[in-house]
N, C-alpha and C positions, 0 to 999 in steps of 0.2 A: 650184886656181882653174879654174873652168870657161871653156872657150873657145867655149861654145854659140853658133852662128850665129843669125841671125834668119831665120824661115822665109821664103822668097822668095814674092812675089806673082806666080804664074804664071797666065797667061791661060788659061782653060778647066779649071782645076784648083782644088778648094776644099781648103783647109788643114783637116786633121782633128786631128793630134796629133803631138808629138815622140815618136819611137820609141827613139832611142838614139844613142850617140856611139863613134867609133872613134878610131883614132890620128890621122887627118887629116881626118875629116869627120863631120858630123852627118846623121841619118837622119830624115826626117819622113814622116807618112803624109798623103797627099792623096786626094781623090776625083775621078775623072774619068770622065764618061759612064757612071756606074753601076758602076764598078769602083774598087777601091783600088789605089793605086800607092804605091811608096816613092821618095822624091826624096832623093838624097844630095848634101849641100852641103859643099864643102871648107872648112876653116877657112882664114880670109883670111891668116894669118901663115905660110903654108907657103912653102918656097922652090920653085924651078923643078923640082927633083928629084921632089918629091912631086906636084907638078902633072902631070909626065909620067908617074908611076906611076899616078895617078888615070885619066888618058886611056887609057894601056895597058890597065888593068883594064877600063875601059868598052868598048874595042874587042874585048878577048878575050870578055867576056861577051856582047857582040853576036853574035860568031861562034858561040857555044854556046847561043844562046837557043831553038834548035829541040829542044834535048835536053829530055826529060821531067823531069829532075831539076835542071834550072837555070833560075833566074828569067829571065823575058824582059826585054830592054832596049828601051824605047820610044823613047829619044832621049837625047841628052847635049849640052850646051851651056853657055854663059855667060849 
């Protein structure tokens, strides 16, 4: 059974397509000011442990985003 989330309506971003799903989130492709970005959306039925893991991942990726082999994080939120 698929747990796919609905692509969020994000101001300044245009939804392009669904990219894939993982254990606790779906990933969507959006366009923002002439570049493509990936937006990761948590599945709504997750507990607080997975929410905390997701937030920790976002913070870690933000710290590493200047490395040439790591994707840049432009923002995180609800």
